[in-house]
C-alpha positions as CSV (number, residue, x, y, z in Angstrom):
1,M,-101.6,142.5,234.8
2,G,-103.8,144.7,232.4
3,K,-105.5,143.1,229.4
4,L,-105.4,144.7,225.8
5,I,-108.5,146.4,225.0
6,K,-109.5,147.7,221.5
7,D,-111.4,151.1,220.7
8,D,-114.7,150.9,219.1
9,D,-113.9,153.6,216.2
10,E,-112.6,152.8,212.9
11,K,-108.8,153.3,213.9
12,G,-109.4,150.4,216.6
13,R,-106.6,151.6,218.9
14,L,-105.2,149.3,221.5
15,H,-104.9,150.2,225.1
16,I,-103.8,148.3,228.3
17,E,-106.8,148.1,230.7
18,T,-105.3,148.8,234.3
19,P,-106.7,150.5,237.4
20,L,-105.0,153.6,236.6
21,M,-106.7,154.0,233.3
22,G,-108.5,157.3,233.1
23,E,-107.9,158.1,236.7
24,S,-106.6,161.4,238.0
25,L,-103.1,160.8,239.5
26,V,-103.6,164.1,241.8
27,S,-106.7,162.9,243.3
28,K,-105.6,162.2,247.1
29,E,-108.5,159.4,247.6
30,F,-107.4,157.8,244.6
31,L,-103.5,157.9,245.6
32,K,-104.4,156.4,248.9
33,T,-105.4,153.1,247.0
34,T,-102.1,152.8,245.3
35,E,-100.3,152.3,248.7
36,S,-98.5,148.9,248.8
37,K,-98.9,146.4,251.8
38,E,-94.9,145.9,251.5
39,Y,-92.4,147.5,249.3
40,F,-89.9,145.7,247.5
41,R,-86.3,146.7,248.6
42,M,-83.8,146.5,246.3
43,H,-80.7,146.4,248.5
44,P,-81.9,145.4,251.9
45,D,-78.7,144.7,253.7
46,I,-76.7,147.9,252.5
47,N,-76.1,150.4,255.4
48,V,-75.8,154.0,253.7
49,L,-72.9,156.1,255.7
50,K,-73.0,159.8,254.8
51,I,-69.8,161.5,255.6
52,G,-70.1,164.8,256.4
53,G,-68.3,167.6,253.9
54,Q,-67.5,170.3,256.6
55,S,-67.7,168.2,259.5
56,I,-65.5,165.6,258.2
57,M,-63.7,165.9,254.8
58,D,-62.8,169.5,255.2
59,R,-60.8,169.0,258.2
60,G,-58.1,167.1,256.3
61,A,-56.0,164.0,257.2
62,K,-56.4,164.4,260.9
63,A,-60.1,163.7,260.5
64,I,-60.4,161.6,257.5
65,L,-57.7,159.0,258.2
66,P,-58.9,157.8,261.1
67,I,-62.3,156.8,259.7
68,V,-60.7,155.8,256.3
69,D,-58.8,153.2,258.9
70,E,-62.1,152.2,260.7
71,L,-63.8,151.5,257.4
72,I,-61.1,149.5,256.0
73,K,-61.3,147.2,259.2
74,L,-65.3,147.2,258.9
75,K,-65.5,146.6,255.0
76,D,-65.5,142.8,254.9
77,D,-68.0,142.4,257.8
78,Y,-70.5,144.8,256.6
79,V,-72.2,146.0,253.5
80,M,-71.8,149.8,253.2
81,L,-72.3,152.6,250.7
82,L,-70.4,155.8,251.3
83,M,-71.6,159.0,250.3
84,T,-70.0,162.4,250.6
85,G,-71.1,165.9,251.8
86,G,-70.0,169.1,250.1
87,G,-68.7,171.4,252.7
88,T,-67.2,174.8,253.0
89,R,-66.0,174.7,249.4
90,A,-69.8,174.4,248.5
91,R,-70.8,177.1,250.7
92,H,-68.1,179.5,249.1
93,V,-69.7,179.0,245.6
94,Y,-73.3,179.4,247.0
95,N,-72.1,182.6,248.7
96,I,-70.6,183.8,245.2
97,G,-73.9,182.6,243.6
98,V,-76.2,184.3,245.9
99,D,-74.2,187.7,245.7
100,L,-74.8,187.5,241.9
101,G,-78.6,186.9,242.5
102,M,-78.5,183.2,240.9
103,P,-81.7,181.2,241.5
104,T,-81.9,178.2,243.4
105,G,-81.6,175.7,240.5
106,V,-78.6,177.3,239.3
107,L,-76.9,177.2,243.0
108,S,-77.8,173.6,243.1
109,K,-75.8,173.0,239.6
110,L,-72.8,174.9,241.3
111,G,-72.7,173.0,244.4
112,D,-72.9,169.5,243.2
113,K,-69.3,169.4,242.0
114,V,-67.7,169.7,245.5
115,S,-69.5,166.6,246.7
116,W,-68.3,164.9,243.5
117,Q,-64.7,166.1,244.4
118,N,-65.0,164.8,248.1
119,A,-65.8,161.4,246.7
120,E,-63.1,161.2,244.3
121,M,-60.8,161.8,247.3
122,L,-62.3,159.3,249.4
123,S,-62.2,156.6,246.6
124,V,-58.6,157.2,245.9
125,L,-57.8,157.0,249.7
126,L,-59.8,153.5,249.8
127,A,-58.7,152.3,246.1
128,K,-56.3,149.7,247.3
129,H,-58.8,148.2,249.7
130,G,-61.7,148.0,247.2
131,G,-63.0,151.7,247.2
132,V,-64.5,152.4,243.8
133,K,-66.4,155.7,242.9
134,I,-69.7,155.1,241.1
135,G,-72.5,157.7,239.7
136,H,-75.8,158.4,240.1
137,G,-76.5,156.6,236.6
138,D,-76.5,152.8,236.0
139,H,-74.5,151.6,239.0
140,L,-76.9,151.7,241.8
141,E,-78.6,148.7,240.9
142,Q,-75.3,147.0,241.1
143,L,-74.5,148.2,244.7
144,T,-75.1,144.6,246.1
145,M,-72.8,142.9,243.5
146,F,-70.0,145.4,244.1
147,C,-70.3,144.6,247.7
148,R,-70.3,140.8,247.4
149,Q,-67.1,141.3,245.1
150,G,-65.3,143.1,247.9
151,Y,-65.6,146.3,246.5
152,L,-66.6,149.5,248.7
153,P,-68.8,151.6,246.4
154,I,-68.5,155.5,247.1
155,T,-70.9,158.1,245.6
156,F,-71.6,162.0,246.1
157,G,-74.5,162.8,248.2
158,I,-75.7,165.6,246.4
159,P,-79.1,164.7,244.4
160,P,-79.3,165.1,241.0
161,Y,-82.1,168.0,241.0
162,G,-79.9,170.7,239.3
163,F,-81.9,173.0,237.4
164,F,-85.1,171.0,238.9
165,E,-84.7,171.9,242.5
166,H,-87.3,173.2,244.5
167,P,-87.6,176.8,245.4
168,A,-86.2,177.4,248.7
169,E,-88.7,178.2,251.7
170,F,-86.1,180.5,253.0
171,G,-83.5,182.4,250.9
172,S,-82.3,180.9,247.7
173,I,-79.8,178.2,249.1
174,P,-80.8,174.7,247.5
175,P,-82.8,172.9,250.2
176,H,-81.9,169.3,249.0
177,R,-78.3,169.1,249.5
178,T,-76.1,165.9,250.6
179,D,-77.8,164.9,253.6
180,C,-81.2,164.7,251.8
181,G,-79.5,162.9,248.7
182,A,-78.4,159.9,251.1
183,F,-81.8,160.0,252.7
184,L,-83.6,159.7,249.4
185,L,-81.1,157.1,248.2
186,A,-81.3,154.9,251.3
187,E,-85.2,155.0,251.0
188,N,-85.4,154.2,247.5
189,I,-82.9,151.4,247.7
190,G,-84.6,150.0,250.6
191,A,-81.5,150.1,252.9
192,K,-81.1,148.4,256.0
193,S,-79.8,151.8,257.8
194,L,-78.7,155.3,257.3
195,I,-76.0,156.8,259.6
196,Y,-74.7,160.3,259.5
197,L,-71.2,160.9,260.5
198,K,-70.8,164.2,261.9
199,D,-68.6,166.1,264.2
200,E,-71.1,166.3,267.1
201,T,-72.8,163.7,269.4
202,G,-76.1,164.3,267.6
203,L,-78.9,166.6,267.8
204,F,-78.9,169.6,270.2
205,E,-81.8,172.4,270.7
206,S,-79.1,174.9,268.9
207,D,-75.6,174.5,267.2
208,P,-72.8,173.8,269.8
209,K,-70.4,175.4,267.8
210,K,-72.2,178.8,268.2
211,A,-72.9,178.4,271.7
212,G,-69.3,178.4,272.8
213,K,-69.1,178.0,276.7
214,K,-72.7,177.7,277.1
215,A,-72.8,174.4,274.6
216,K,-72.7,172.3,277.8
217,D,-75.8,173.6,279.0
218,L,-77.8,173.1,275.4
219,K,-80.4,170.2,275.6
220,F,-79.6,167.0,273.8
221,Y,-82.0,165.0,271.9
222,D,-80.6,161.1,272.2
223,K,-83.9,159.8,270.3
224,I,-86.9,161.9,269.1
225,S,-89.7,160.9,266.8
226,V,-89.9,163.3,263.6
227,D,-93.4,164.7,264.7
228,E,-91.8,166.1,268.0
229,L,-88.8,167.4,266.1
230,I,-91.1,169.4,263.8
231,E,-93.5,170.7,266.6
232,L,-90.1,171.9,268.3
233,D,-89.4,173.9,265.2
234,L,-85.8,174.7,266.3
235,D,-84.1,177.5,264.2
236,D,-81.1,175.1,263.6
237,L,-80.9,171.1,262.9
238,I,-77.7,169.0,262.3
239,I,-79.5,167.6,259.1
240,E,-81.0,169.3,256.3
241,R,-84.9,170.3,257.2
242,P,-86.3,168.7,254.2
243,I,-85.6,165.4,255.6
244,L,-88.2,165.7,258.4
245,K,-90.9,165.8,256.0
246,M,-89.7,163.0,253.9
247,L,-89.1,160.9,257.2
248,K,-92.9,161.2,257.9
249,Q,-93.7,159.9,254.2
250,T,-91.0,156.9,254.0
251,K,-92.1,153.4,253.0
252,C,-88.9,151.5,254.0
253,L,-86.8,153.7,256.0
254,K,-88.0,154.1,259.4
255,Q,-85.2,156.0,261.3
256,L,-81.7,157.4,260.7
257,Q,-79.0,158.0,263.5
258,I,-76.4,160.8,263.8
259,I,-73.0,159.9,265.2
260,D,-69.8,161.8,266.3
261,A,-67.5,159.8,264.0
262,L,-64.7,162.6,264.1
263,N,-64.1,162.2,267.8
264,K,-64.9,158.6,267.9
265,P,-64.5,156.5,264.7
266,E,-65.1,153.4,266.7
267,L,-68.8,154.4,266.8
268,I,-69.3,153.3,263.0
269,K,-69.0,149.9,264.1
270,D,-71.7,150.2,267.1
271,A,-73.9,151.7,264.8
272,L,-73.7,149.4,262.1
273,D,-74.5,146.8,264.8
274,G,-77.7,148.3,265.4
275,K,-76.3,150.2,268.9
276,H,-77.8,153.6,269.8
277,V,-74.6,155.6,270.1
278,G,-75.9,159.0,268.9
279,T,-79.0,160.7,267.9
280,I,-82.0,158.7,266.5
281,I,-84.6,160.3,264.5
282,H,-87.6,157.7,264.0
283,K,-90.8,158.0,262.4
């Protein structure tokens, strides 16, 4: 804790003496000294499950309801936070915005509404089983309390960048979408695990959907380090690209797993148990 000190001038202003006082917060050498030996984890028992928008939610009842049934069976034994993706409707509004020449920050504002709608639908489906939709505001500190009271918290995956979204490296589509939102939240609440529920086994060298009959010949990565993945510089990824750089810099989260929940909802339990059932990307 810093101590109070008083200026020698006639105004005698009070300051709090701390190691940060008078230091540049852009100095790389100084910033290294602010590293903590161990970071506080607000919700260390919570498993963050990101439910894909295009891969799951857009496919309707045949895709969503088996996953909902599985989550209902698991909710009393596992502490979970569900997060929803955007999907095709977000892509549609991005397309219109791009056609109109909208900047990246505006596209981010436009796309966040779809993820919110998916969270609303999921919370309605799970309402009688304790599903409750929460926002990004005052409720995140209360996640463990919700779970201990038998609720299943659900929120939308899009991070609240809005007009403050970073410029895109390529084109104008917002780089931080719902995969990034789930990642950032899992890291900052100190979550137990981060699991992406998709419609593919995991990470392939290119998109199996576009490969058609050649998909069976694609290389599959069941476990790979983030450094190796960055070095590969694949043209396409099953998760949003900024996650790779963020995973290199995490303080709590050491890995994430991508599973095929569309075709095998039972894999959700295995992943929650810490089993390797998809693609693991690790530090």
